[in-house]
N, C-alpha and C positions, 0 to 999 in steps of 0.2 A: 830634497827629492824623494828621499826615505821618508818625508814627515808626509807628504802626498799621499804616497802610496797606502801609508798607516791610515788616512781617511777616508780612504776608498774605501777601505777594506774592511773599516769600523761600518761605514754608512749602507757597505751589499749586506753584512749581516745582519744590521737593527731593520732596516726598514721592511723586507720579508715578515718579521716580529711583528712592529706596529700593525701592519695592514692587518697581520691575525687575530691581535686582540683588541681592532676596532670592530671585526668584522663579529669576533664573540661576543662583544658587548651590545652590538646589530641585533644580533639575532636571539641575546638574554632577554632586549627590551622588547622584543616583540615578542614573545615566550610571555613576559608578565602582563602586556596587556589583550593577549589572545585570553590567560589563565582567569584575568579578572571580568573580562565580559563575558567568557564561560560563569563564570561563579555567579554573577549578575543575572542572567538569564535562568542560572539553573534557581536562584531566589525567588524569583518572581513567578516561576514556575511551580512553587510549592505550595499546596494549599495548607490552609490556619488550620491547625483544630480547632472547635466552637462546639459549644451546648447550648441545647434549642429549649424556649420557654415560650406553649402557646398562651396567647392575652385571653382576656376573659372581659367581658361587659358587665359592672358590677355597677350598681346602683345603692348609692352609700350618702348616708349625711353627717356633715362636717360640724359639728356644733357652735355655737357663734357663742363667743365668752367675752363678755364684757365688765365694767365697774361703772357705779354711778351711786348715787345718795339717796336714800329715802324719802320719801315726802309724802303729804295727805292729796289726797283726791279732790278734796274741797279745803283746799285752801281761797283765805280772804282776808282784803285789807281794808280794816273797816277804818269807816270816817264819815262826819259830819256834812250834809248836803249845805249845808248856811256855814259860814264863817261865824265864828264867836268866840268869847269867855268859856273855859272846860270850868263849868260849875262843881260836878260831885265823876267821880270817875270811882267805881263798885266792883274792880277786879284787880288784880295784878298779875304778873306773868307766873304763867305755873297752873292757874288755876282752871278747874274744867267748869264748864258751861254747859248749859243746856239751850236748847233753840228757841228763839223770844226773850231771853232773859236780858234784862235792861244791863248794860256795861256803863255808858256813862252817858251825862247829859250838860247841855249846853244852859249859861246863864238867860232866862228866858225874856229879860227887861227887854231889849232892841224887838226881839222878833215878836212878843204880844205886842208892843206899841204896833207896829207895821202890820198886825191883824186889824188892830182896832181902826188905825187908819184908813186900811183897805175897806172895813164894814160902813166906818162914816160915808168914805167917799160913794159906797153905794147907795146908800142911804139918801142924799142927796142925789144920786144919779135916776131914783126913783120917785122922787120927788120933784124934778123937772120933769121928767119924761111925764108923770102924770097932770104938769100945771099946761105943759105944750099938748099935750093930747084934747085938753080939757077947750083949749084957744081954738085947735086948730077944728073943735067938731062946730065951734062958733063960727068962724069960719076969718078966726083974730090973725090965727098963727100961720103961716105957709107949713107946705110939705115937705120944704127942705129942713124948715127948723124939727119938723117932727121925726124928721128920717134922724135928723144929727142928738138929738136926744135920745132915740134909741139905740143909735150907736154908742153913745158914751154911758148907757145903761150896761151895754151888754160888756163893754170894758172892765165896768167896775164890778162888775161880777165875775170875770176872770180875775181880774186884782187880788178879790178876797181869795180864790181858791188857790192862786197863789202862795199869798202869803200865808193861809194855814197850811197847804201843801207843806212847805216849810218850816212851817211851827212842828209840824210830825215829824219830821225828819231831822230837829235838831236835838234828839237824841239817836244814840247807839244801842243798838241790839243785836243778838249772836245770830245770826242765819244757820247754825246749825249745832245741833250738841260736838262737843269737843274740846278744844283746850288754848288757852290762850298762849300762842308759844311769846311774842313780844309785846310791851307795853312803849311805846313810840311820845307820848304826851302824859302830864302829868297836871293834876289841876292848878287852875288860874292862869293856865297861857291861851294865847290865842291859838286858835284852829283856824286854820285857811278853809276857805272850802274844797272840800274834796282832799288835803291830805290827811293819808293815816295815822292813825292813832292808836289801832291795835293790829297787828297778826296773828292771826288763829288758825286753826285747822282742824278738820275732825278728826275721832279719834277713834270712829268706831269699828272694829273688824273688821270690815270689808271695805274701808278707806284706804287703805295704806297702794302706795306704789312709788314703782323703782325707777327711777329716770334714768338711764344708760346713754353712752352716746357707741356709735358702729359705724365702721368702714360705708362705703358705697357698695362695695362687692357682696357684705352683708346684709343690706337694707335689702337690696334685690331680691333675695331670699328669703325676707320673712313675712310672713301676713297678718293680718289681725287673728287671734286667737291660739297662734303657736303659744306651744308647752314650755315652761321654762320651769327653773328651777334656783333660787335664790337663798345667799350665806350672806353673815352678816360678821364685821371683826366684833362688835360687842357682844356676840352669841357663838362662839367656838363651838366644831363639831354639829351645828344645827341648818338644816336646810328647810325652805319653805316653798312651795309650789307656787305657781304663778299663770300668769300668761300675758300676751300683747295684747295690749288694750288701745295703743294708741302710735302711730307711727308718723314722722314730720314728716313735711312734703320740703322741705328745704334741709341744704347744711348750715348748720352753727358755723358763722362766718371768723370765728376766734379760733376754734376746734377744725373745723372741716369735718367735723361729727356729725352724722345724723340722730337726731334726739328719738329713743324709742320708752315709752313706759311702761312696765310690766306691773300687772296689778296682781296682788296678793289673794290667791283665791282660797287658801287653808287658814284656819285659826293661830294666830302667833300669839306670844307672849307680849308685854309692856315694852312699847315701841316708842322710839322717839325723833320727833325730825332730822335727818341730817347724819344717820346711820349710814357708816359706810358699807355696802354691800355687794358682795361678788353674784354675777349669773350666769346663767348656762343656759341658752337658749336653744329649743331644737325645732330647724326648720321644716315645714310640712312640706316645702317644695323636694322634690329628693329628684335631682338631676341625675344621667347616665355618664358614665365612663368608663374610658377600658384602662383596664389595670393590668399593670408592666413591673417586673422585679426592679426596684431601687440600680441594682447590678448593670443592668439592661440600658440604663440613659448614660451618655458620657458627652463633654463638650457641655455643663447644664448653664447658663447665663440668667435667671432670675427664673420667668416662667419656660424659657424657651431651652431645648434640649437636642441630641440626637439618639438614635438609636439602629441598630444593624436589623435587616431581614431579610434571611437567606433566599435567594431567588437565582434559580438556576445555577448554582453550585458556586455562585458569587453571593458577597455582603452588600446589599444594597443601602447607603445610607438615606436615612428619611427624617426629615426635623418635624420634632413633635411639639406640644405646649402641654405644660404640665400645672392641672389645679391645686392640689397639694399632692403631701406625703403624709401614710398611714399605715402604720404595721410593714412599714417593710415594703409598699406597695407605692409606687406614682401612678396617681389618676390623671389620667392623660384625654384631654376632651378634646383634641384637634389633632390630627398626623396621622390615628389611627383608625380602619373602621370597628376592629375586632377579631378580624377571621387571620389575623396574620399569625407566626410566630416571630420572636426574636430573637437575639442573641444574647445571652448573658454571659458566659466564660468565654474571655479571650476577648471580648468587643474592645477589648483599648487595645489592642496592637494590630486592627482592624482600618483599613482604608475602603474607600468608596470601591465598586468592583474589585474589590480581593479574593483571589480565588480561597476557598474554604472547606472545611470535611468535617462533617460529624465526630466527637470524639465520641467513644465510647466511655 
């Protein structure tokens, strides 16, 4: 009985205490939630200090830098018109030649025989024609026979022209003043018709070109006559003026680049085919861009990025496309009109429609 009374007394004291403890915990939790809600509301209402810069429309030219090899504007792979045994070669690799100079000849034994054969055939055709013509005048030969001999005579004449033409092209002469870059055959070899025997190029002061490859985005900016400067690894510290003389209308299937030829316009020292060259081209097309500080760009990915523009006390996020970067400026070709101001300092802490205030 005493024990039961003791337990009743214990719970009589403990239960009010536990109730008070639970009530205090509940009140504390409500207070914390209210404080957090108030803090969140306060942070959302705080204006972030920023600095702005007006954008500007700019007309800038980004040079095109490319590399390639030096070549002659007049390159030729010289060959014989007809096949035959090479009788004589008069020049070697590296020799300077003048236009019209005899470089090589074939053994003409077979070719001269063909000319003689064609001439004999022509003489026979002329005799046959004259004989049938006289018979036709005496009404002995028919008109058909006269027409056939006339045709045979014309064919014989053409055969003689062909044989004489081949005889004339059984030798190789220089097509321009220049230098023999490569000799591909030797005396005594059998040269097939059209097979190259020499590779030569012109070496005049105005005959050198540099062939470079450019990407499609650079190709569309170039025009014939655009100026350029060229430097050679073999001639360090020297540059030579040039101009765009040719633009390929299709990409190289191997590299995917478009070939551009640059013709050297100034005097140059002794050069050789194959010199490695680096060229800087200045496009004449001058597109306009909107220039913004690089600090204004956020979340860049390739040519795509974002900037923040202040609108009625808020930061408006605006997507832009970047053409290129130059001297701390980003050249924008899409997304801005050129009349805006953009946020620079503080842009990294902004979200779309965040409240802002201009910092002093």
